[in-house]
CHARMM-style PDB file with segment names, atoms N, HN, CA, C and O in Angstrom:
ATOM      1  N   MET     1       9.830  15.135   9.451  1.00  0.00      PROA
ATOM      2  CA  MET     1       9.612  14.442   9.611  1.00  0.00      PROA
ATOM      3  C   MET     1       8.713  13.463  10.895  1.00  0.00      PROA
ATOM      4  O   MET     1       8.176  12.361  11.004  1.00  0.00      PROA
ATOM      5  N   THR     2       8.977  14.679  11.704  1.00  0.00      PROA
ATOM      6  HN  THR     2       9.414  15.574  11.615  1.00  0.00      PROA
ATOM      7  CA  THR     2       8.359  13.911  13.104  1.00  0.00      PROA
ATOM      8  C   THR     2       6.837  14.197  13.376  1.00  0.00      PROA
ATOM      9  O   THR     2       6.099  13.769  14.264  1.00  0.00      PROA
ATOM     10  N   ARG     3       6.569  15.187  12.170  1.00  0.00      PROA
ATOM     11  HN  ARG     3       7.169  15.534  11.450  1.00  0.00      PROA
ATOM     12  CA  ARG     3       5.006  15.590  12.352  1.00  0.00      PROA
ATOM     13  C   ARG     3       4.274  15.516  11.111  1.00  0.00      PROA
ATOM     14  O   ARG     3       3.646  16.482  10.678  1.00  0.00      PROA
ATOM     15  N   PRO     4       4.320  14.681  10.674  1.00  0.00      PROA
ATOM     16  CA  PRO     4       3.616  14.269   9.171  1.00  0.00      PROA
ATOM     17  C   PRO     4       2.078  14.923   8.981  1.00  0.00      PROA
ATOM     18  O   PRO     4       1.232  14.956   9.875  1.00  0.00      PROA
ATOM     19  N   ARG     5       1.920  15.402   7.700  1.00  0.00      PROA
ATOM     20  HN  ARG     5       2.607  15.375   6.975  1.00  0.00      PROA
ATOM     21  CA  ARG     5       0.570  15.561   7.848  1.00  0.00      PROA
ATOM     22  C   ARG     5      -0.147  14.720   7.009  1.00  0.00      PROA
ATOM     23  O   ARG     5      -1.309  15.043   6.760  1.00  0.00      PROA
ATOM     24  N   LEU     6       0.430  13.438   6.394  1.00  0.00      PROA
ATOM     25  HN  LEU     6       1.373  13.176   6.597  1.00  0.00      PROA
ATOM     26  CA  LEU     6      -0.260  12.711   5.725  1.00  0.00      PROA
ATOM     27  C   LEU     6       0.511  11.360   6.233  1.00  0.00      PROA
ATOM     28  O   LEU     6       1.661  11.558   6.626  1.00  0.00      PROA
ATOM     29  N   LEU     7      -0.037   9.821   6.283  1.00  0.00      PROA
ATOM     30  HN  LEU     7      -0.971   9.660   5.964  1.00  0.00      PROA
ATOM     31  CA  LEU     7       0.215   8.759   6.545  1.00  0.00      PROA
ATOM     32  C   LEU     7      -0.135   7.913   5.627  1.00  0.00      PROA
ATOM     33  O   LEU     7      -1.307   7.889   5.251  1.00  0.00      PROA
ATOM     34  N   LEU     8       0.853   7.024   5.070  1.00  0.00      PROA
ATOM     35  HN  LEU     8       1.806   7.044   5.375  1.00  0.00      PROA
ATOM     36  CA  LEU     8       0.368   6.103   3.930  1.00  0.00      PROA
ATOM     37  C   LEU     8       0.309   4.888   4.534  1.00  0.00      PROA
ATOM     38  O   LEU     8       1.419   4.724   5.039  1.00  0.00      PROA
ATOM     39  N   VAL     9      -0.537   3.730   4.811  1.00  0.00      PROA
ATOM     40  HN  VAL     9      -1.439   3.863   4.401  1.00  0.00      PROA
ATOM     41  CA  VAL     9      -0.324   2.953   5.677  1.00  0.00      PROA
ATOM     42  C   VAL     9      -0.788   1.666   4.677  1.00  0.00      PROA
ATOM     43  O   VAL     9      -1.921   1.643   4.195  1.00  0.00      PROA
ATOM     44  N   ASP    10       0.085   0.726   4.448  1.00  0.00      PROA
ATOM     45  HN  ASP    10       1.005   0.745   4.840  1.00  0.00      PROA
ATOM     46  CA  ASP    10      -0.246  -0.166   3.143  1.00  0.00      PROA
ATOM     47  C   ASP    10      -0.129  -1.735   4.019  1.00  0.00      PROA
ATOM     48  O   ASP    10       0.868  -2.198   4.573  1.00  0.00      PROA
ATOM     49  N   GLU    11      -1.660  -2.395   3.901  1.00  0.00      PROA
ATOM     50  HN  GLU    11      -2.470  -2.019   3.451  1.00  0.00      PROA
ATOM     51  CA  GLU    11      -1.522  -3.265   4.723  1.00  0.00      PROA
ATOM     52  C   GLU    11      -1.085  -3.584   6.013  1.00  0.00      PROA
ATOM     53  O   GLU    11      -0.125  -4.323   6.230  1.00  0.00      PROA
ATOM     54  N   PRO    12      -1.668  -3.123   6.751  1.00  0.00      PROA
ATOM     55  CA  PRO    12      -1.174  -2.940   8.695  1.00  0.00      PROA
ATOM     56  C   PRO    12      -1.420  -4.135   9.026  1.00  0.00      PROA
ATOM     57  O   PRO    12      -0.561  -4.940   9.386  1.00  0.00      PROA
ATOM     58  N   THR    13      -2.714  -4.373   8.926  1.00  0.00      PROA
ATOM     59  HN  THR    13      -3.412  -3.720   8.633  1.00  0.00      PROA
ATOM     60  CA  THR    13      -3.162  -5.760   9.192  1.00  0.00      PROA
ATOM     61  C   THR    13      -3.122  -7.526   8.804  1.00  0.00      PROA
ATOM     62  O   THR    13      -3.891  -8.435   9.117  1.00  0.00      PROA
ATOM     63  N   ALA    14      -1.985  -7.504   8.071  1.00  0.00      PROA
ATOM     64  HN  ALA    14      -1.361  -6.766   7.817  1.00  0.00      PROA
ATOM     65  CA  ALA    14      -1.581  -8.411   7.211  1.00  0.00      PROA
ATOM     66  C   ALA    14      -1.142  -9.377   7.499  1.00  0.00      PROA
ATOM     67  O   ALA    14      -1.048 -10.249   6.635  1.00  0.00      PROA
ATOM     68  N   ALA    15      -0.653  -9.645   8.942  1.00  0.00      PROA
ATOM     69  HN  ALA    15      -0.730  -8.937   9.644  1.00  0.00      PROA
ATOM     70  CA  ALA    15       0.051 -10.577   9.465  1.00  0.00      PROA
ATOM     71  C   ALA    15      -0.355 -10.966  11.224  1.00  0.00      PROA
ATOM     72  O   ALA    15      -0.153 -12.023  11.822  1.00  0.00      PROA
ATOM     73  N   PRO    16      -0.860  -9.938  11.628  1.00  0.00      PROA
ATOM     74  CA  PRO    16      -1.061 -10.275  12.997  1.00  0.00      PROA
ATOM     75  C   PRO    16      -2.840 -10.946  13.084  1.00  0.00      PROA
ATOM     76  O   PRO    16      -3.736 -10.753  12.261  1.00  0.00      PROA
ATOM     77  N   ASP    17      -2.893 -11.677  14.249  1.00  0.00      PROA
ATOM     78  HN  ASP    17      -2.166 -11.833  14.917  1.00  0.00      PROA
ATOM     79  CA  ASP    17      -4.215 -12.025  14.627  1.00  0.00      PROA
ATOM     80  C   ASP    17      -5.186 -11.022  14.627  1.00  0.00      PROA
ATOM     81  O   ASP    17      -4.832  -9.874  14.359  1.00  0.00      PROA
ATOM     82  N   ARG    18      -6.808 -11.366  14.986  1.00  0.00      PROA
ATOM     83  HN  ARG    18      -7.095 -12.299  15.204  1.00  0.00      PROA
ATOM     84  CA  ARG    18      -7.490 -10.375  14.259  1.00  0.00      PROA
ATOM     85  C   ARG    18      -7.524  -9.527  15.362  1.00  0.00      PROA
ATOM     86  O   ARG    18      -7.751  -8.344  15.107  1.00  0.00      PROA
ATOM     87  N   GLN    19      -7.310  -9.922  16.832  1.00  0.00      PROA
ATOM     88  HN  GLN    19      -7.126 -10.883  17.039  1.00  0.00      PROA
ATOM     89  CA  GLN    19      -7.136  -8.729  18.153  1.00  0.00      PROA
ATOM     90  C   GLN    19      -6.407  -7.929  17.797  1.00  0.00      PROA
ATOM     91  O   GLN    19      -6.711  -6.745  17.947  1.00  0.00      PROA
ATOM     92  N   ARG    20      -5.295  -8.265  17.253  1.00  0.00      PROA
ATOM     93  HN  ARG    20      -5.048  -9.226  17.131  1.00  0.00      PROA
ATOM     94  CA  ARG    20      -4.198  -7.313  16.897  1.00  0.00      PROA
ATOM     95  C   ARG    20      -4.173  -6.478  16.212  1.00  0.00      PROA
ATOM     96  O   ARG    20      -3.555  -5.414  16.262  1.00  0.00      PROA
ATOM     97  N   SER    21      -5.030  -6.989  15.308  1.00  0.00      PROA
ATOM     98  HN  SER    21      -5.531  -7.853  15.267  1.00  0.00      PROA
ATOM     99  CA  SER    21      -5.156  -6.018  13.928  1.00  0.00      PROA
ATOM    100  C   SER    21      -6.165  -5.458  14.344  1.00  0.00      PROA
ATOM    101  O   SER    21      -6.348  -4.600  13.481  1.00  0.00      PROA
ATOM    102  N   GLN    22      -6.967  -5.348  15.090  1.00  0.00      PROA
ATOM    103  HN  GLN    22      -6.819  -6.045  15.791  1.00  0.00      PROA
ATOM    104  CA  GLN    22      -7.735  -4.431  15.647  1.00  0.00      PROA
ATOM    105  C   GLN    22      -7.410  -3.267  16.387  1.00  0.00      PROA
ATOM    106  O   GLN    22      -7.774  -2.094  16.296  1.00  0.00      PROA
ATOM    107  N   ASP    23      -6.588  -3.912  17.191  1.00  0.00      PROA
ATOM    108  HN  ASP    23      -6.293  -4.865  17.265  1.00  0.00      PROA
ATOM    109  CA  ASP    23      -5.688  -2.943  18.069  1.00  0.00      PROA
ATOM    110  C   ASP    23      -4.718  -1.837  17.154  1.00  0.00      PROA
ATOM    111  O   ASP    23      -4.651  -0.636  17.415  1.00  0.00      PROA
ATOM    112  N   VAL    24      -4.179  -2.338  16.326  1.00  0.00      PROA
ATOM    113  HN  VAL    24      -4.234  -3.314  16.114  1.00  0.00      PROA
ATOM    114  CA  VAL    24      -3.402  -1.477  15.273  1.00  0.00      PROA
ATOM    115  C   VAL    24      -4.041  -0.459  14.830  1.00  0.00      PROA
ATOM    116  O   VAL    24      -3.766   0.734  14.959  1.00  0.00      PROA
ATOM    117  N   VAL    25      -5.114  -1.077  14.172  1.00  0.00      PROA
ATOM    118  HN  VAL    25      -5.337  -2.046  14.067  1.00  0.00      PROA
ATOM    119  CA  VAL    25      -5.846   0.160  13.307  1.00  0.00      PROA
ATOM    120  C   VAL    25      -6.610   1.178  14.486  1.00  0.00      PROA
ATOM    121  O   VAL    25      -7.004   2.314  14.221  1.00  0.00      PROA
ATOM    122  N   ALA    26      -6.693   0.731  15.408  1.00  0.00      PROA
ATOM    123  HN  ALA    26      -6.374  -0.191  15.623  1.00  0.00      PROA
ATOM    124  CA  ALA    26      -7.418   1.782  16.311  1.00  0.00      PROA
ATOM    125  C   ALA    26      -6.089   2.539  17.070  1.00  0.00      PROA
ATOM    126  O   ALA    26      -6.147   3.664  17.567  1.00  0.00      PROA
ATOM    127  N   LEU    27      -5.177   1.882  17.051  1.00  0.00      PROA
ATOM    128  HN  LEU    27      -5.130   0.969  16.648  1.00  0.00      PROA
ATOM    129  CA  LEU    27      -3.931   2.891  17.412  1.00  0.00      PROA
ATOM    130  C   LEU    27      -3.530   3.944  16.389  1.00  0.00      PROA
ATOM    131  O   LEU    27      -2.979   5.012  16.655  1.00  0.00      PROA
ATOM    132  N   LEU    28      -3.874   3.508  15.204  1.00  0.00      PROA
ATOM    133  HN  LEU    28      -4.322   2.641  14.989  1.00  0.00      PROA
ATOM    134  CA  LEU    28      -3.324   4.436  14.020  1.00  0.00      PROA
ATOM    135  C   LEU    28      -4.655   5.391  14.153  1.00  0.00      PROA
ATOM    136  O   LEU    28      -4.425   6.580  14.373  1.00  0.00      PROA
ATOM    137  N   ALA    29      -5.852   5.032  14.055  1.00  0.00      PROA
ATOM    138  HN  ALA    29      -6.039   4.065  13.877  1.00  0.00      PROA
ATOM    139  CA  ALA    29      -7.158   6.115  14.015  1.00  0.00      PROA
ATOM    140  C   ALA    29      -7.202   7.190  15.176  1.00  0.00      PROA
ATOM    141  O   ALA    29      -7.591   8.345  15.005  1.00  0.00      PROA
ATOM    142  N   ARG    30      -6.720   6.627  16.478  1.00  0.00      PROA
ATOM    143  HN  ARG    30      -6.404   5.688  16.617  1.00  0.00      PROA
ATOM    144  CA  ARG    30      -6.699   7.620  17.623  1.00  0.00      PROA
ATOM    145  C   ARG    30      -5.495   8.489  17.359  1.00  0.00      PROA
ATOM    146  O   ARG    30      -5.549   9.715  17.254  1.00  0.00      PROA
ATOM    147  N   GLU    31      -4.468   7.799  17.267  1.00  0.00      PROA
ATOM    148  HN  GLU    31      -4.424   6.804  17.353  1.00  0.00      PROA
ATOM    149  CA  GLU    31      -3.045   9.188  17.077  1.00  0.00      PROA
ATOM    150  C   GLU    31      -3.593   9.986  15.542  1.00  0.00      PROA
ATOM    151  O   GLU    31      -3.402  11.187  15.349  1.00  0.00      PROA
ATOM    152  N   ALA    32      -4.203   9.192  14.660  1.00  0.00      PROA
ATOM    153  HN  ALA    32      -4.358   8.217  14.816  1.00  0.00      PROA
ATOM    154  CA  ALA    32      -4.344  10.074  13.083  1.00  0.00      PROA
ATOM    155  C   ALA    32      -5.138  11.635  13.684  1.00  0.00      PROA
ATOM    156  O   ALA    32      -4.891  12.816  13.439  1.00  0.00      PROA
ATOM    157  N   ALA    33      -6.528  10.728  14.865  1.00  0.00      PROA
ATOM    158  HN  ALA    33      -6.729   9.768  15.065  1.00  0.00      PROA
ATOM    159  CA  ALA    33      -7.304  11.980  15.149  1.00  0.00      PROA
ATOM    160  C   ALA    33      -6.321  13.108  16.157  1.00  0.00      PROA
ATOM    161  O   ALA    33      -6.345  14.298  15.844  1.00  0.00      PROA
ATOM    162  N   GLU    34      -5.658  12.754  17.102  1.00  0.00      PROA
ATOM    163  HN  GLU    34      -5.639  11.787  17.357  1.00  0.00      PROA
ATOM    164  CA  GLU    34      -5.200  13.456  18.116  1.00  0.00      PROA
ATOM    165  C   GLU    34      -4.135  14.306  17.296  1.00  0.00      PROA
ATOM    166  O   GLU    34      -3.947  15.488  17.583  1.00  0.00      PROA
ATOM    167  N   ARG    35      -3.570  13.793  16.456  1.00  0.00      PROA
ATOM    168  HN  ARG    35      -3.723  12.833  16.222  1.00  0.00      PROA
ATOM    169  CA  ARG    35      -2.552  14.813  16.014  1.00  0.00      PROA
ATOM    170  C   ARG    35      -2.831  15.475  14.441  1.00  0.00      PROA
ATOM    171  O   ARG    35      -2.100  16.247  13.821  1.00  0.00      PROA
ATOM    172  N   GLY    36      -3.665  15.105  14.181  1.00  0.00      PROA
ATOM    173  HN  GLY    36      -4.259  14.478  14.684  1.00  0.00      PROA
ATOM    174  CA  GLY    36      -4.552  15.534  12.834  1.00  0.00      PROA
ATOM    175  C   GLY    36      -3.840  15.295  11.652  1.00  0.00      PROA
ATOM    176  O   GLY    36      -3.436  16.054  10.771  1.00  0.00      PROA
ATOM    177  N   VAL    37      -3.777  14.191  11.800  1.00  0.00      PROA
ATOM    178  HN  VAL    37      -4.105  13.575  12.515  1.00  0.00      PROA
ATOM    179  CA  VAL    37      -2.528  13.617  10.505  1.00  0.00      PROA
ATOM    180  C   VAL    37      -3.706  12.949   9.710  1.00  0.00      PROA
ATOM    181  O   VAL    37      -4.415  12.174  10.352  1.00  0.00      PROA
ATOM    182  N   ALA    38      -3.979  13.152   8.453  1.00  0.00      PROA
ATOM    183  HN  ALA    38      -3.403  13.782   7.932  1.00  0.00      PROA
ATOM    184  CA  ALA    38      -4.552  12.392   7.366  1.00  0.00      PROA
ATOM    185  C   ALA    38      -4.033  11.332   7.224  1.00  0.00      PROA
ATOM    186  O   ALA    38      -2.845  11.217   7.524  1.00  0.00      PROA
ATOM    187  N   THR    39      -4.750  10.257   6.733  1.00  0.00      PROA
ATOM    188  HN  THR    39      -5.715  10.351   6.490  1.00  0.00      PROA
ATOM    189  CA  THR    39      -4.358   8.799   6.820  1.00  0.00      PROA
ATOM    190  C   THR    39      -5.060   8.053   5.953  1.00  0.00      PROA
ATOM    191  O   THR    39      -6.288   7.989   5.887  1.00  0.00      PROA
ATOM    192  N   VAL    40      -3.998   7.288   5.053  1.00  0.00      PROA
ATOM    193  HN  VAL    40      -3.001   7.339   5.107  1.00  0.00      PROA
ATOM    194  CA  VAL    40      -4.526   6.845   3.851  1.00  0.00      PROA
ATOM    195  C   VAL    40      -3.923   5.392   3.888  1.00  0.00      PROA
ATOM    196  O   VAL    40      -2.758   5.177   3.552  1.00  0.00      PROA
ATOM    197  N   MET    41      -5.156   3.979   4.500  1.00  0.00      PROA
ATOM    198  HN  MET    41      -6.102   4.154   4.773  1.00  0.00      PROA
ATOM    199  CA  MET    41      -4.811   2.765   4.883  1.00  0.00      PROA
ATOM    200  C   MET    41      -5.253   2.109   3.393  1.00  0.00      PROA
ATOM    201  O   MET    41      -6.049   2.732   2.690  1.00  0.00      PROA
ATOM    202  N   VAL    42      -4.730   0.896   2.976  1.00  0.00      PROA
ATOM    203  HN  VAL    42      -4.084   0.389   3.547  1.00  0.00      PROA
ATOM    204  CA  VAL    42      -4.965   0.224   1.933  1.00  0.00      PROA
ATOM    205  C   VAL    42      -4.754  -1.224   2.769  1.00  0.00      PROA
ATOM    206  O   VAL    42      -3.777  -1.610   3.411  1.00  0.00      PROA
ATOM    207  N   THR    43      -5.882  -1.791   2.546  1.00  0.00      PROA
ATOM    208  HN  THR    43      -6.675  -1.477   2.025  1.00  0.00      PROA
ATOM    209  CA  THR    43      -6.300  -3.263   3.312  1.00  0.00      PROA
ATOM    210  C   THR    43      -7.266  -4.113   3.010  1.00  0.00      PROA
ATOM    211  O   THR    43      -8.388  -3.651   2.802  1.00  0.00      PROA
ATOM    212  N   HSD    44      -7.041  -5.515   2.921  1.00  0.00      PROA
ATOM    213  HN  HSD    44      -6.129  -5.890   3.090  1.00  0.00      PROA
ATOM    214  CA  HSD    44      -8.200  -5.963   2.317  1.00  0.00      PROA
ATOM    215  C   HSD    44      -9.041  -6.786   3.381  1.00  0.00      PROA
ATOM    216  O   HSD    44      -9.845  -7.666   3.077  1.00  0.00      PROA
ATOM    217  N   ASP    45      -8.684  -6.298   4.923  1.00  0.00      PROA
ATOM    218  HN  ASP    45      -8.030  -5.583   5.171  1.00  0.00      PROA
ATOM    219  CA  ASP    45      -9.404  -6.538   5.834  1.00  0.00      PROA
ATOM    220  C   ASP    45     -10.712  -6.140   6.237  1.00  0.00      PROA
ATOM    221  O   ASP    45     -10.666  -5.294   7.130  1.00  0.00      PROA
ATOM    222  N   HSD    46     -11.716  -6.419   5.928  1.00  0.00      PROA
ATOM    223  HN  HSD    46     -11.754  -7.106   5.203  1.00  0.00      PROA
ATOM    224  CA  HSD    46     -12.981  -5.773   6.193  1.00  0.00      PROA
ATOM    225  C   HSD    46     -13.346  -5.811   7.488  1.00  0.00      PROA
ATOM    226  O   HSD    46     -14.176  -4.924   7.689  1.00  0.00      PROA
ATOM    227  N   ASP    47     -13.126  -6.381   8.380  1.00  0.00      PROA
ATOM    228  HN  ASP    47     -12.452  -7.102   8.216  1.00  0.00      PROA
ATOM    229  CA  ASP    47     -13.479  -6.177   9.926  1.00  0.00      PROA
ATOM    230  C   ASP    47     -12.694  -5.190  10.378  1.00  0.00      PROA
ATOM    231  O   ASP    47     -13.139  -5.045  11.516  1.00  0.00      PROA
ATOM    232  N   VAL    48     -11.569  -4.184  10.219  1.00  0.00      PROA
ATOM    233  HN  VAL    48     -11.207  -4.302   9.295  1.00  0.00      PROA
ATOM    234  CA  VAL    48     -11.441  -2.884  10.714  1.00  0.00      PROA
ATOM    235  C   VAL    48     -11.992  -1.812  10.094  1.00  0.00      PROA
ATOM    236  O   VAL    48     -11.899  -0.754  10.717  1.00  0.00      PROA
ATOM    237  N   LEU    49     -12.527  -1.786   9.068  1.00  0.00      PROA
ATOM    238  HN  LEU    49     -12.602  -2.646   8.563  1.00  0.00      PROA
ATOM    239  CA  LEU    49     -13.212  -0.729   8.528  1.00  0.00      PROA
ATOM    240  C   LEU    49     -14.231   0.406   9.115  1.00  0.00      PROA
ATOM    241  O   LEU    49     -14.455   1.540   8.692  1.00  0.00      PROA
ATOM    242  N   HSD    50     -14.798  -0.329  10.291  1.00  0.00      PROA
ATOM    243  HN  HSD    50     -14.617  -1.251  10.635  1.00  0.00      PROA
ATOM    244  CA  HSD    50     -15.418   0.858  11.424  1.00  0.00      PROA
ATOM    245  C   HSD    50     -14.675   1.779  11.666  1.00  0.00      PROA
ATOM    246  O   HSD    50     -15.170   2.900  11.780  1.00  0.00      PROA
ATOM    247  N   HSD    51     -13.449   1.616  11.799  1.00  0.00      PROA
ATOM    248  HN  HSD    51     -13.047   0.705  11.707  1.00  0.00      PROA
ATOM    249  CA  HSD    51     -12.397   2.468  12.211  1.00  0.00      PROA
ATOM    250  C   HSD    51     -12.167   3.642  11.745  1.00  0.00      PROA
ATOM    251  O   HSD    51     -11.782   4.652  12.334  1.00  0.00      PROA
ATOM    252  N   CYS    52     -12.535   3.391  10.159  1.00  0.00      PROA
ATOM    253  HN  CYS    52     -12.848   2.570   9.681  1.00  0.00      PROA
ATOM    254  CA  CYS    52     -12.535   4.587   9.314  1.00  0.00      PROA
ATOM    255  C   CYS    52     -13.841   5.570   9.127  1.00  0.00      PROA
ATOM    256  O   CYS    52     -15.018   5.345   9.410  1.00  0.00      PROA
ATOM    257  N   HSD    53     -13.246   6.703   8.572  1.00  0.00      PROA
ATOM    258  HN  HSD    53     -12.290   6.886   8.342  1.00  0.00      PROA
ATOM    259  CA  HSD    53     -14.036   7.685   8.409  1.00  0.00      PROA
ATOM    260  C   HSD    53     -14.944   7.717   6.816  1.00  0.00      PROA
ATOM    261  O   HSD    53     -16.041   8.249   6.646  1.00  0.00      PROA
ATOM    262  N   ARG    54     -14.125   6.993   5.780  1.00  0.00      PROA
ATOM    263  HN  ARG    54     -13.234   6.560   5.918  1.00  0.00      PROA
ATOM    264  CA  ARG    54     -14.511   6.770   4.556  1.00  0.00      PROA
ATOM    265  C   ARG    54     -13.887   5.739   4.235  1.00  0.00      PROA
ATOM    266  O   ARG    54     -12.799   5.534   4.774  1.00  0.00      PROA
ATOM    267  N   VAL    55     -14.448   4.741   3.195  1.00  0.00      PROA
ATOM    268  HN  VAL    55     -15.331   4.907   2.757  1.00  0.00      PROA
ATOM    269  CA  VAL    55     -14.172   3.573   2.548  1.00  0.00      PROA
ATOM    270  C   VAL    55     -14.190   3.705   0.958  1.00  0.00      PROA
ATOM    271  O   VAL    55     -15.313   3.825   0.469  1.00  0.00      PROA
ATOM    272  N   VAL    56     -13.331   3.700   0.264  1.00  0.00      PROA
ATOM    273  HN  VAL    56     -12.419   3.602   0.662  1.00  0.00      PROA
ATOM    274  CA  VAL    56     -13.186   3.742  -0.835  1.00  0.00      PROA
ATOM    275  C   VAL    56     -12.860   1.919  -1.672  1.00  0.00      PROA
ATOM    276  O   VAL    56     -12.018   1.060  -1.412  1.00  0.00      PROA
ATOM    277  N   GLU    57     -13.417   1.945  -2.186  1.00  0.00      PROA
ATOM    278  HN  GLU    57     -14.102   2.643  -2.398  1.00  0.00      PROA
ATOM    279  CA  GLU    57     -13.257   0.100  -2.910  1.00  0.00      PROA
ATOM    280  C   GLU    57     -12.743   0.340  -4.133  1.00  0.00      PROA
ATOM    281  O   GLU    57     -13.037   1.244  -4.915  1.00  0.00      PROA
ATOM    282  N   MET    58     -12.046  -0.432  -4.233  1.00  0.00      PROA
ATOM    283  HN  MET    58     -11.807  -1.166  -3.597  1.00  0.00      PROA
ATOM    284  CA  MET    58     -11.405  -0.809  -5.678  1.00  0.00      PROA
ATOM    285  C   MET    58     -12.035  -2.142  -6.227  1.00  0.00      PROA
ATOM    286  O   MET    58     -12.212  -3.100  -5.474  1.00  0.00      PROA
ATOM    287  N   VAL    59     -12.402  -2.180  -7.705  1.00  0.00      PROA
ATOM    288  HN  VAL    59     -12.258  -1.402  -8.317  1.00  0.00      PROA
ATOM    289  CA  VAL    59     -12.880  -3.145  -8.228  1.00  0.00      PROA
ATOM    290  C   VAL    59     -12.609  -3.558  -9.190  1.00  0.00      PROA
ATOM    291  O   VAL    59     -13.323  -2.843  -9.893  1.00  0.00      PROA
ATOM    292  N   ASP    60     -11.904  -4.452 -10.138  1.00  0.00      PROA
ATOM    293  HN  ASP    60     -11.324  -5.033  -9.567  1.00  0.00      PROA
ATOM    294  CA  ASP    60     -11.468  -4.609 -11.584  1.00  0.00      PROA
ATOM    295  C   ASP    60     -10.626  -3.162 -11.917  1.00  0.00      PROA
ATOM    296  O   ASP    60     -10.724  -2.546 -12.978  1.00  0.00      PROA
ATOM    297  N   GLY    61      -9.927  -2.839 -10.968  1.00  0.00      PROA
ATOM    298  HN  GLY    61      -9.847  -3.340 -10.106  1.00  0.00      PROA
ATOM    299  CA  GLY    61      -9.296  -1.858 -11.246  1.00  0.00      PROA
ATOM    300  C   GLY    61      -9.678   0.014 -11.245  1.00  0.00      PROA
ATOM    301  O   GLY    61      -8.921   0.951 -11.499  1.00  0.00      PROA
ATOM    302  N   ARG    62     -11.086   0.013 -10.866  1.00  0.00      PROA
ATOM    303  HN  ARG    62     -11.700  -0.749 -10.660  1.00  0.00      PROA
ATOM    304  CA  ARG    62     -11.692   1.134 -10.722  1.00  0.00      PROA
ATOM    305  C   ARG    62     -12.056   1.122  -8.947  1.00  0.00      PROA
ATOM    306  O   ARG    62     -12.255   0.241  -8.110  1.00  0.00      PROA
ATOM    307  N   LEU    63     -12.008   2.691  -8.946  1.00  0.00      PROA
ATOM    308  HN  LEU    63     -11.846   3.407  -9.626  1.00  0.00      PROA
ATOM    309  CA  LEU    63     -12.880   3.126  -7.307  1.00  0.00      PROA
ATOM    310  C   LEU    63     -14.472   3.240  -7.726  1.00  0.00      PROA
ATOM    311  O   LEU    63     -15.038   3.713  -8.712  1.00  0.00      PROA
ATOM    312  N   ILE    64     -14.931   2.594  -6.532  1.00  0.00      PROA
ATOM    313  HN  ILE    64     -14.471   2.210  -5.731  1.00  0.00      PROA
ATOM    314  CA  ILE    64     -15.794   2.775  -6.333  1.00  0.00      PROA
ATOM    315  C   ILE    64     -16.328   3.577  -4.904  1.00  0.00      PROA
ATOM    316  O   ILE    64     -15.557   3.814  -3.975  1.00  0.00      PROA
ATOM    317  N   ASN    65     -17.493   3.876  -4.896  1.00  0.00      PROA
ATOM    318  HN  ASN    65     -18.120   3.683  -5.651  1.00  0.00      PROA
ATOM    319  CA  ASN    65     -17.982   4.549  -3.612  1.00  0.00      PROA
ATOM    320  C   ASN    65     -16.735   5.770  -3.328  1.00  0.00      PROA
ATOM    321  O   ASN    65     -16.150   5.815  -2.245  1.00  0.00      PROA
ATOM    322  N   PRO    66     -16.468   6.620  -4.326  1.00  0.00      PROA
ATOM    323  CA  PRO    66     -15.613   7.616  -3.861  1.00  0.00      PROA
ATOM    324  C   PRO    66     -16.235   8.898  -3.274  1.00  0.00      PROA
ATOM    325  OT1 PRO    66     -15.509   9.800  -2.854  1.00  0.00      PROA
TER     326      PRO     66
END
């Protein structure tokens, strides 16, 4: 449990202000890269997507950009 290989993150930017949202996602991205942890993040916040290596969108219940 202390060294996961996969981290699932649901809406980490749902409540914080914009700067704090950027800080949270940057921290997640940095820690995931340093520790070699695959991370799947679900978010509606398009402002943090530049931290992601890959973006997959869901529209009308279907995945696009797979």
